[in-house]
LUMVO-990616 format. One record per residue (C-alpha): x, y, z. Coordinates in nm, 2 decimals, padded with zeros to 4 digits. Layout:
// LUMVO-990616
{node {X Y Z}}
...
// end
This chain:
// LUMVO-990616
{node {-00.10 -00.36 -01.88}}
{node {-00.03 -00.39 -01.46}}
{node {-00.14 -00.12 -01.24}}
{node {00.11 -00.03 -00.95}}
{node {00.05 00.25 -00.69}}
{node {00.39 00.43 -00.58}}
{node {00.45 00.65 -00.33}}
{node {00.83 00.77 -00.12}}
{node {00.98 00.94 00.16}}
{node {01.22 01.17 00.13}}
{node {01.47 01.37 00.33}}
{node {01.30 01.65 00.26}}
{node {01.14 01.86 -00.06}}
{node {01.34 01.95 -00.33}}
{node {01.54 01.71 -00.48}}
{node {01.72 02.00 -00.67}}
{node {01.85 02.08 -00.38}}
{node {02.04 01.80 -00.27}}
{node {01.76 01.63 -00.08}}
{node {01.75 01.24 -00.13}}
{node {01.54 00.95 -00.12}}
{node {01.51 00.69 00.19}}
{node {01.18 00.44 00.12}}
{node {01.01 00.33 -00.24}}
{node {00.68 00.17 -00.16}}
{node {00.53 -00.04 -00.44}}
{node {00.19 -00.22 -00.50}}
{node {00.02 -00.37 -00.75}}
{node {-00.28 -00.38 -00.79}}
{node {-00.45 -00.76 -00.89}}
{node {-00.73 -00.67 -01.16}}
{node {-00.93 -00.41 -00.96}}
{node {-00.79 -00.49 -00.60}}
{node {-00.46 -00.50 -00.38}}
{node {-00.31 -00.79 -00.26}}
{node {-00.06 -00.79 00.01}}
{node {00.05 -01.15 -00.11}}
{node {00.46 -01.04 -00.15}}
{node {00.49 -01.15 -00.50}}
{node {00.26 -00.80 -00.60}}
{node {00.47 -00.56 -00.33}}
{node {00.77 -00.36 -00.34}}
{node {00.98 -00.24 -00.11}}
{node {01.27 -00.11 00.00}}
{node {01.54 00.16 00.23}}
{node {01.77 00.35 00.08}}
{node {02.10 00.54 00.21}}
{node {02.04 00.85 00.16}}
{node {02.40 00.96 00.20}}
{node {02.36 01.22 00.37}}
{node {02.19 01.32 00.71}}
{node {01.79 01.31 00.75}}
{node {01.67 01.66 00.92}}
{node {01.48 01.61 01.26}}
{node {01.21 01.76 01.17}}
{node {01.15 01.52 00.85}}
{node {01.27 01.24 01.07}}
{node {00.91 01.36 01.28}}
{node {00.73 01.28 00.94}}
{node {00.79 00.92 00.85}}
{node {01.07 00.83 01.16}}
{node {01.39 00.71 00.91}}
{node {01.67 00.84 01.16}}
{node {02.05 00.92 00.97}}
{node {02.10 00.59 01.18}}
{node {01.90 00.34 01.14}}
{node {01.94 00.44 00.70}}
{node {02.35 00.44 00.72}}
{node {02.34 00.03 00.68}}
{node {02.07 00.01 00.40}}
{node {02.20 00.03 00.04}}
{node {02.23 00.29 -00.20}}
{node {02.03 00.38 -00.43}}
{node {02.25 00.28 -00.74}}
{node {02.25 -00.12 -00.60}}
{node {01.85 -00.14 -00.54}}
{node {01.81 00.03 -00.90}}
{node {01.78 -00.24 -01.11}}
{node {01.53 -00.43 -00.91}}
{node {01.36 -00.16 -00.89}}
{node {01.33 -00.09 -01.22}}
{node {01.24 -00.41 -01.32}}
{node {00.98 -00.43 -01.06}}
{node {00.79 -00.13 -01.26}}
{node {00.91 -00.19 -01.62}}
{node {00.61 -00.17 -01.89}}
{node {00.39 -00.10 -01.65}}
{node {00.11 00.23 -01.57}}
{node {00.27 00.41 -01.23}}
{node {00.01 00.53 -01.02}}
{node {00.23 00.79 -00.79}}
{node {-00.02 01.09 -00.63}}
{node {00.14 01.43 -00.72}}
{node {00.38 01.25 -00.91}}
{node {00.58 01.53 -00.99}}
{node {00.69 01.51 -00.62}}
{node {00.81 01.11 -00.65}}
{node {00.92 01.11 -00.99}}
{node {01.13 01.38 -00.96}}
{node {01.33 01.25 -00.71}}
{node {01.36 00.90 -00.85}}
{node {01.47 01.09 -01.21}}
{node {01.72 01.27 -00.95}}
{node {01.84 00.93 -00.86}}
{node {01.80 00.77 -01.22}}
{node {02.08 01.08 -01.33}}
{node {02.31 00.99 -01.01}}
{node {02.32 00.66 -01.10}}
{node {02.33 00.71 -01.48}}
{node {02.00 00.54 -01.60}}
{node {01.74 00.69 -01.83}}
{node {01.44 00.84 -01.63}}
{node {01.15 00.65 -01.49}}
{node {00.93 00.73 -01.83}}
{node {01.15 00.53 -01.98}}
{node {01.03 00.27 -01.81}}
{node {00.68 00.26 -01.78}}
{node {00.38 00.54 -01.84}}
{node {00.30 00.74 -01.57}}
{node {-00.05 00.85 -01.40}}
{node {-00.12 01.17 -01.16}}
{node {-00.41 01.06 -00.95}}
{node {-00.39 01.37 -00.75}}
{node {-00.47 01.52 -01.07}}
{node {-00.77 01.27 -01.13}}
{node {-00.89 01.39 -00.80}}
{node {-00.87 01.73 -00.92}}
{node {-01.09 01.72 -01.19}}
{node {-01.29 01.52 -01.00}}
{node {-01.35 01.71 -00.70}}
{node {-01.21 02.05 -00.76}}
{node {-01.21 02.28 -00.54}}
{node {-01.22 02.02 -00.26}}
{node {-00.83 01.94 -00.06}}
{node {-00.74 01.58 -00.28}}
{node {-00.47 01.44 00.00}}
{node {-00.43 01.14 00.03}}
{node {-00.57 01.20 00.37}}
{node {-00.86 01.37 00.26}}
{node {-00.98 01.07 -00.03}}
{node {-00.92 00.82 00.24}}
{node {-01.23 01.05 00.46}}
{node {-01.40 01.13 00.18}}
{node {-01.41 00.75 00.04}}
{node {-01.42 00.59 00.40}}
{node {-01.07 00.45 00.37}}
{node {-00.92 00.34 00.68}}
{node {-00.60 00.54 00.75}}
{node {-00.59 00.53 01.12}}
{node {-00.26 00.30 01.06}}
{node {-00.10 00.55 00.93}}
{node {00.04 00.74 01.25}}
{node {00.37 00.85 01.03}}
{node {00.40 00.83 00.70}}
{node {00.58 00.55 00.55}}
{node {00.59 00.45 00.18}}
{node {00.49 00.11 00.14}}
{node {00.14 00.18 00.38}}
{node {00.08 00.50 00.20}}
{node {00.12 00.29 -00.14}}
{node {-00.17 00.10 00.05}}
{node {-00.38 00.35 00.10}}
{node {-00.29 00.48 -00.20}}
{node {-00.42 00.17 -00.39}}
{node {-00.77 00.15 -00.26}}
{node {-00.80 00.54 -00.28}}
{node {-00.71 00.51 -00.70}}
{node {-00.99 00.22 -00.67}}
{node {-01.24 00.44 -00.58}}
{node {-01.17 00.71 -00.74}}
{node {-01.17 00.53 -01.09}}
{node {-01.49 00.33 -00.98}}
{node {-01.74 00.48 -01.22}}
{node {-02.07 00.28 -01.25}}
{node {-01.93 00.02 -01.02}}
{node {-01.98 00.23 -00.73}}
{node {-02.32 00.08 -00.69}}
{node {-02.13 -00.23 -00.56}}
{node {-02.21 -00.44 -00.88}}
{node {-01.82 -00.51 -00.90}}
{node {-01.80 -00.56 -00.56}}
{node {-01.99 -00.86 -00.58}}
{node {-02.28 -00.76 -00.36}}
{node {-02.54 -01.03 -00.38}}
{node {-02.83 -01.10 -00.15}}
{node {-03.01 -01.41 -00.17}}
{node {-02.89 -01.48 -00.55}}
{node {-02.95 -01.14 -00.65}}
{node {-02.74 -00.80 -00.70}}
{node {-02.84 -00.58 -00.42}}
{node {-02.87 -00.25 -00.62}}
{node {-02.98 00.12 -00.48}}
{node {-03.38 00.09 -00.46}}
{node {-03.56 00.34 -00.77}}
{node {-03.68 00.66 -00.70}}
{node {-04.06 00.74 -00.61}}
{node {-04.21 00.75 -00.99}}
{node {-04.46 01.05 -00.87}}
{node {-04.15 01.23 -00.77}}
{node {-04.07 01.27 -01.16}}
{node {-04.12 01.57 -01.39}}
{node {-04.32 01.44 -01.71}}
{node {-04.36 01.70 -02.00}}
{node {-04.56 01.61 -02.26}}
{node {-04.47 01.70 -02.66}}
{node {-04.66 01.99 -02.78}}
{node {-04.86 01.96 -03.11}}
{node {-04.62 02.13 -03.34}}
{node {-04.39 01.86 -03.18}}
{node {-04.61 01.59 -03.23}}
{node {-04.63 01.75 -03.60}}
{node {-04.29 01.72 -03.69}}
{node {-04.21 01.34 -03.50}}
{node {-04.52 01.22 -03.74}}
{node {-04.34 01.45 -04.06}}
{node {-04.03 01.31 -04.00}}
{node {-04.20 00.93 -03.95}}
{node {-04.31 01.00 -04.32}}
{node {-03.99 01.04 -04.41}}
{node {-03.87 00.75 -04.30}}
{node {-04.14 00.53 -04.42}}
{node {-04.09 00.68 -04.83}}
{node {-03.72 00.62 -04.76}}
{node {-03.83 00.26 -04.66}}
{node {-04.05 00.20 -04.86}}
{node {-04.22 00.04 -04.58}}
{node {-04.33 00.11 -04.23}}
{node {-04.07 00.25 -04.01}}
{node {-03.99 00.05 -03.65}}
{node {-04.14 00.35 -03.44}}
{node {-04.49 00.31 -03.62}}
{node {-04.51 -00.07 -03.53}}
{node {-04.73 -00.25 -03.25}}
{node {-04.47 -00.29 -02.96}}
{node {-04.73 -00.55 -02.82}}
{node {-04.75 -00.76 -03.21}}
{node {-04.49 -01.06 -03.23}}
{node {-04.42 -01.17 -03.61}}
{node {-04.69 -01.22 -03.89}}
{node {-05.00 -01.10 -03.68}}
{node {-04.94 -01.30 -03.39}}
{node {-05.04 -01.21 -02.98}}
{node {-04.74 -01.10 -02.83}}
{node {-04.60 -01.40 -02.63}}
{node {-04.87 -01.68 -02.81}}
{node {-04.53 -01.72 -03.16}}
{node {-04.45 -02.05 -03.17}}
// end
């Protein structure tokens, strides 16, 4: 399934009170990477058919005059839905963006976004991974060392690009050891050093625990009518040959 990071800009915070979309930006992930190849990007400005308040212009820089000549949502809806159809849409605070998109889709007489794609909220993932911490896009960029200095104003496409990097970092899991990034030095993967073995605490089994273990092995021996694997000499090769000498 294709994965697409999406962000929007609007005329305000309340879709149910008449605020409208002014911008949509999408970045499709190419495997575990994102690319600026145009075929993986979708970006459009939208005429909101209403005034953009000055305090909102300060956030994204899109004025009423700038947007007046842009297409209305109903005009761009077919291309937008074609781009996201069948994908997993990754959105930070999805409830907000999906609320606005669904409102615009209803105005255009079209079904809600979830009919076209699957929706994943990256904010919910971040809150689960970092409970009690700030999980805004800016905070996550800082936490993961992602450069967001170009973000002097909010912009849907730029924010979608940042979200793509954040999402990859959020869901990296084991490959945070840089295995998936191909970190190679001298032809070998560069991995973190192992901890000092002398610092590891060793807890030995008690006599009672060892006796219980042997009793369990006796039962396994009886059940398999032979010697269970845990009682075989690990240094012995098949047919009694010394280890390393077989063949």
